[in-house]
N, CA, C and O atoms as a GROMACS GRO file, in nm:
protein
  264
    1UNK      N    1   1.551  -1.597   4.438
    1UNK     CA    2   1.554  -1.462   4.384
    1UNK      C    3   1.592  -1.462   4.234
    1UNK      O    4   1.542  -1.381   4.156
    2UNK      N    5   1.677  -1.552   4.196
    2UNK     CA    6   1.717  -1.555   4.056
    2UNK      C    7   1.600  -1.589   3.964
    2UNK      O    8   1.593  -1.540   3.851
    3UNK      N    9   1.510  -1.670   4.014
    3UNK     CA   10   1.395  -1.707   3.934
    3UNK      C   11   1.307  -1.587   3.909
    3UNK      O   12   1.255  -1.570   3.798
    4UNK      N   13   1.288  -1.502   4.010
    4UNK     CA   14   1.204  -1.383   3.994
    4UNK      C   15   1.264  -1.288   3.894
    4UNK      O   16   1.192  -1.228   3.815
    5UNK      N   17   1.398  -1.271   3.897
    5UNK     CA   18   1.468  -1.179   3.802
    5UNK      C   19   1.452  -1.233   3.662
    5UNK      O   20   1.422  -1.157   3.569
    6UNK      N   21   1.471  -1.364   3.644
    6UNK     CA   22   1.458  -1.423   3.509
    6UNK      C   23   1.316  -1.406   3.460
    6UNK      O   24   1.293  -1.374   3.343
    7UNK      N   25   1.221  -1.427   3.547
    7UNK     CA   26   1.080  -1.416   3.501
    7UNK      C   27   1.053  -1.270   3.464
    7UNK      O   28   0.980  -1.244   3.367
    8UNK      N   29   1.108  -1.173   3.537
    8UNK     CA   30   1.088  -1.032   3.503
    8UNK      C   31   1.149  -1.001   3.367
    8UNK      O   32   1.086  -0.931   3.287
    9UNK      N   33   1.269  -1.051   3.338
    9UNK     CA   34   1.331  -1.031   3.210
    9UNK      C   35   1.248  -1.096   3.100
    9UNK      O   36   1.235  -1.040   2.991
   10UNK      N   37   1.192  -1.211   3.126
   10UNK     CA   38   1.111  -1.279   3.024
   10UNK      C   39   0.987  -1.194   2.997
   10UNK      O   40   0.945  -1.183   2.882
   11UNK      N   41   0.929  -1.137   3.096
   11UNK     CA   42   0.811  -1.052   3.078
   11UNK      C   43   0.847  -0.931   2.993
   11UNK      O   44   0.769  -0.890   2.906
   12UNK      N   45   0.962  -0.875   3.016
   12UNK     CA   46   1.002  -0.756   2.937
   12UNK      C   47   1.022  -0.798   2.792
   12UNK      O   48   0.978  -0.727   2.701
   13UNK      N   49   1.086  -0.910   2.769
   13UNK     CA   50   1.109  -0.956   2.630
   13UNK      C   51   0.976  -0.988   2.562
   13UNK      O   52   0.956  -0.957   2.445
   14UNK      N   53   0.884  -1.050   2.637
   14UNK     CA   54   0.753  -1.081   2.578
   14UNK      C   55   0.678  -0.952   2.544
   14UNK      O   56   0.613  -0.944   2.440
   15UNK      N   57   0.686  -0.850   2.632
   15UNK     CA   58   0.612  -0.727   2.602
   15UNK      C   59   0.673  -0.658   2.478
   15UNK      O   60   0.599  -0.606   2.395
   16UNK      N   61   0.807  -0.658   2.466
   16UNK     CA   62   0.869  -0.601   2.346
   16UNK      C   63   0.826  -0.678   2.221
   16UNK      O   64   0.796  -0.620   2.116
   17UNK      N   65   0.824  -0.808   2.234
   17UNK     CA   66   0.786  -0.892   2.122
   17UNK      C   67   0.644  -0.868   2.081
   17UNK      O   68   0.614  -0.866   1.961
   18UNK      N   69   0.553  -0.849   2.178
   18UNK     CA   70   0.412  -0.817   2.146
   18UNK      C   71   0.402  -0.685   2.075
   18UNK      O   72   0.323  -0.671   1.982
   19UNK      N   73   0.480  -0.585   2.117
   19UNK     CA   74   0.475  -0.455   2.054
   19UNK      C   75   0.516  -0.464   1.907
   19UNK      O   76   0.456  -0.401   1.820
   20UNK      N   77   0.618  -0.545   1.881
   20UNK     CA   78   0.664  -0.564   1.744
   20UNK      C   79   0.560  -0.636   1.661
   20UNK      O   80   0.538  -0.597   1.546
   21UNK      N   81   0.495  -0.737   1.713
   21UNK     CA   82   0.391  -0.807   1.641
   21UNK      C   83   0.271  -0.718   1.614
   21UNK      O   84   0.211  -0.723   1.507
   22UNK      N   85   0.237  -0.635   1.714
   22UNK     CA   86   0.121  -0.547   1.693
   22UNK      C   87   0.151  -0.444   1.586
   22UNK      O   88   0.066  -0.416   1.502
   23UNK      N   89   0.272  -0.387   1.589
   23UNK     CA   90   0.307  -0.288   1.483
   23UNK      C   91   0.308  -0.356   1.345
   23UNK      O   92   0.264  -0.296   1.247
   24UNK      N   93   0.357  -0.478   1.337
   24UNK     CA   94   0.362  -0.546   1.209
   24UNK      C   95   0.217  -0.578   1.158
   24UNK      O   96   0.187  -0.566   1.039
   25UNK      N   97   0.133  -0.619   1.252
   25UNK     CA   98  -0.010  -0.648   1.215
   25UNK      C   99  -0.079  -0.522   1.168
   25UNK      O  100  -0.156  -0.527   1.072
   26UNK      N  101  -0.056  -0.408   1.232
   26UNK     CA  102  -0.114  -0.282   1.189
   26UNK      C  103  -0.065  -0.244   1.051
   26UNK      O  104  -0.142  -0.196   0.968
   27UNK      N  105   0.065  -0.266   1.025
   27UNK     CA  106   0.120  -0.236   0.895
   27UNK      C  107   0.057  -0.322   0.788
   27UNK      O  108   0.020  -0.272   0.682
   28UNK      N  109   0.046  -0.452   0.814
   28UNK     CA  110  -0.012  -0.542   0.715
   28UNK      C  111  -0.160  -0.507   0.688
   28UNK      O  112  -0.205  -0.511   0.574
   29UNK      N  113  -0.232  -0.474   0.792
   29UNK     CA  114  -0.371  -0.439   0.779
   29UNK      C  115  -0.386  -0.313   0.693
   29UNK      O  116  -0.469  -0.311   0.602
   30UNK      N  117  -0.306  -0.210   0.719
   30UNK     CA  118  -0.316  -0.088   0.640
   30UNK      C  119  -0.270  -0.113   0.497
   30UNK      O  120  -0.323  -0.051   0.406
   31UNK      N  121  -0.175  -0.202   0.474
   31UNK     CA  122  -0.130  -0.236   0.341
   31UNK      C  123  -0.242  -0.303   0.262
   31UNK      O  124  -0.268  -0.266   0.147
   32UNK      N  125  -0.307  -0.402   0.323
   32UNK     CA  126  -0.416  -0.471   0.252
   32UNK      C  127  -0.536  -0.382   0.229
   32UNK      O  128  -0.606  -0.398   0.129
   33UNK      N  129  -0.564  -0.290   0.319
   33UNK     CA  130  -0.674  -0.193   0.297
   33UNK      C  131  -0.641  -0.109   0.181
   33UNK      O  132  -0.728  -0.082   0.098
   34UNK      N  133  -0.516  -0.063   0.169
   34UNK     CA  134  -0.476   0.018   0.056
   34UNK      C  135  -0.485  -0.056  -0.078
   34UNK      O  136  -0.523   0.002  -0.179
   35UNK      N  137  -0.450  -0.182  -0.078
   35UNK     CA  138  -0.461  -0.261  -0.200
   35UNK      C  139  -0.607  -0.276  -0.240
   35UNK      O  140  -0.643  -0.264  -0.358
   36UNK      N  141  -0.692  -0.302  -0.141
   36UNK     CA  142  -0.836  -0.323  -0.172
   36UNK      C  143  -0.897  -0.193  -0.226
   36UNK      O  144  -0.980  -0.196  -0.317
   37UNK      N  145  -0.857  -0.079  -0.169
   37UNK     CA  146  -0.910   0.051  -0.218
   37UNK      C  147  -0.867   0.078  -0.359
   37UNK      O  148  -0.946   0.121  -0.443
   38UNK      N  149  -0.738   0.052  -0.385
   38UNK     CA  150  -0.689   0.074  -0.520
   38UNK      C  151  -0.754  -0.021  -0.619
   38UNK      O  152  -0.783   0.018  -0.732
   39UNK      N  153  -0.776  -0.144  -0.580
   39UNK     CA  154  -0.841  -0.243  -0.668
   39UNK      C  155  -0.983  -0.203  -0.700
   39UNK      O  156  -1.028  -0.220  -0.813
   40UNK      N  157  -1.054  -0.151  -0.602
   40UNK     CA  158  -1.192  -0.109  -0.625
   40UNK      C  159  -1.196   0.015  -0.713
   40UNK      O  160  -1.281   0.025  -0.801
   41UNK      N  161  -1.105   0.109  -0.690
   41UNK     CA  162  -1.107   0.232  -0.768
   41UNK      C  163  -1.063   0.207  -0.911
   41UNK      O  164  -1.106   0.279  -1.001
   42UNK      N  165  -0.981   0.109  -0.935
   42UNK     CA  166  -0.939   0.076  -1.074
   42UNK      C  167  -1.050   0.015  -1.155
   42UNK      O  168  -1.048   0.022  -1.278
   43UNK      N  169  -1.148  -0.045  -1.090
   43UNK     CA  170  -1.256  -0.111  -1.162
   43UNK      C  171  -1.362  -0.015  -1.211
   43UNK      O  172  -1.444  -0.051  -1.295
   44UNK      N  173  -1.362   0.106  -1.160
   44UNK     CA  174  -1.459   0.205  -1.201
   44UNK      C  175  -1.434   0.253  -1.341
   44UNK      O  176  -1.321   0.246  -1.389
   45UNK      N  177  -1.536   0.301  -1.407
   45UNK     CA  178  -1.525   0.351  -1.544
   45UNK      C  179  -1.457   0.487  -1.536
   45UNK      O  180  -1.500   0.575  -1.462
   46UNK      N  181  -1.351   0.504  -1.613
   46UNK     CA  182  -1.278   0.629  -1.610
   46UNK      C  183  -1.310   0.710  -1.736
   46UNK      O  184  -1.323   0.654  -1.845
   47UNK      N  185  -1.323   0.836  -1.722
   47UNK     CA  186  -1.347   0.921  -1.840
   47UNK      C  187  -1.214   0.955  -1.903
   47UNK      O  188  -1.113   0.962  -1.832
   48UNK      N  189  -1.210   0.977  -2.034
   48UNK     CA  190  -1.080   1.012  -2.100
   48UNK      C  191  -1.035   1.149  -2.058
   48UNK      O  192  -1.115   1.229  -2.011
   49UNK      N  193  -0.908   1.176  -2.073
   49UNK     CA  194  -0.858   1.309  -2.039
   49UNK      C  195  -0.920   1.417  -2.124
   49UNK      O  196  -0.963   1.391  -2.237
   50UNK      N  197  -0.927   1.536  -2.071
   50UNK     CA  198  -0.996   1.645  -2.141
   50UNK      C  199  -0.913   1.699  -2.258
   50UNK      O  200  -0.970   1.760  -2.349
   51UNK      N  201  -0.780   1.679  -2.259
   51UNK     CA  202  -0.696   1.739  -2.362
   51UNK      C  203  -0.686   1.652  -2.486
   51UNK      O  204  -0.605   1.682  -2.574
   52UNK      N  205  -0.762   1.546  -2.497
   52UNK     CA  206  -0.756   1.462  -2.619
   52UNK      C  207  -0.816   1.538  -2.736
   52UNK      O  208  -0.928   1.588  -2.728
   53UNK      N  209  -0.742   1.546  -2.842
   53UNK     CA  210  -0.790   1.607  -2.965
   53UNK      C  211  -0.744   1.513  -3.076
   53UNK      O  212  -0.626   1.509  -3.109
   54UNK      N  213  -0.837   1.440  -3.135
   54UNK     CA  214  -0.802   1.337  -3.230
   54UNK      C  215  -0.749   1.392  -3.361
   54UNK      O  216  -0.691   1.316  -3.439
   55UNK      N  217  -0.766   1.520  -3.388
   55UNK     CA  218  -0.717   1.581  -3.512
   55UNK      C  219  -0.568   1.610  -3.503
   55UNK      O  220  -0.507   1.637  -3.606
   56UNK      N  221  -0.506   1.607  -3.387
   56UNK     CA  222  -0.370   1.645  -3.375
   56UNK      C  223  -0.276   1.534  -3.337
   56UNK      O  224  -0.168   1.560  -3.284
   57UNK      N  225  -0.316   1.408  -3.362
   57UNK     CA  226  -0.224   1.301  -3.336
   57UNK      C  227  -0.123   1.287  -3.449
   57UNK      O  228  -0.162   1.295  -3.565
   58UNK      N  229   0.007   1.265  -3.418
   58UNK     CA  230   0.108   1.254  -3.516
   58UNK      C  231   0.152   1.107  -3.532
   58UNK      O  232   0.149   1.028  -3.438
   59UNK      N  233   0.193   1.074  -3.653
   59UNK     CA  234   0.253   0.944  -3.682
   59UNK      C  235   0.397   0.944  -3.630
   59UNK      O  236   0.446   1.046  -3.580
   60UNK      N  237   0.462   0.830  -3.641
   60UNK     CA  238   0.606   0.827  -3.601
   60UNK      C  239   0.690   0.902  -3.703
   60UNK      O  240   0.804   0.939  -3.675
   61UNK      N  241   0.633   0.925  -3.825
   61UNK     CA  242   0.702   1.006  -3.931
   61UNK      C  243   0.690   1.156  -3.902
   61UNK      O  244   0.764   1.236  -3.958
   62UNK      N  245   0.601   1.192  -3.817
   62UNK     CA  246   0.578   1.337  -3.791
   62UNK      C  247   0.456   1.388  -3.864
   62UNK      O  248   0.420   1.504  -3.847
   63UNK      N  249   0.389   1.304  -3.948
   63UNK     CA  250   0.272   1.350  -4.018
   63UNK      C  251   0.149   1.340  -3.927
   63UNK      O  252   0.144   1.257  -3.836
   64UNK      N  253   0.054   1.422  -3.951
   64UNK     CA  254  -0.069   1.422  -3.872
   64UNK      C  255  -0.162   1.309  -3.922
   64UNK      O  256  -0.169   1.281  -4.041
   65UNK      N  257  -0.231   1.248  -3.829
   65UNK     CA  258  -0.333   1.145  -3.865
   65UNK      C  259  -0.466   1.214  -3.874
   65UNK      O  260  -0.505   1.285  -3.782
   66UNK      N  261  -0.536   1.195  -3.984
   66UNK     CA  262  -0.668   1.260  -4.000
   66UNK      C  263  -0.776   1.157  -3.995
   66UNK      O  264  -0.894   1.190  -4.006
   0.00000   0.00000   0.00000
C-alpha cells in the first residue's frame, strides 16, 4: 500500500511540474512573438511627426535657427 501512495504523490508532483513548465513555455512563446513583432514594425519606414516646423527650432542660446 505504501508504494501506491508514493506513486500517487509522485503523479501529483509531476502534474504540478508539467503545469509550471507549460505556463513558462507559453510565457516564453508570447515574449518572443512580441519581440519579433516589435522588430518587424521598427524596420518599416516611419513618417516624421506632423508638428515639425523647421522655422521654429531654437539654439541652446535661445536664438532661432533659420
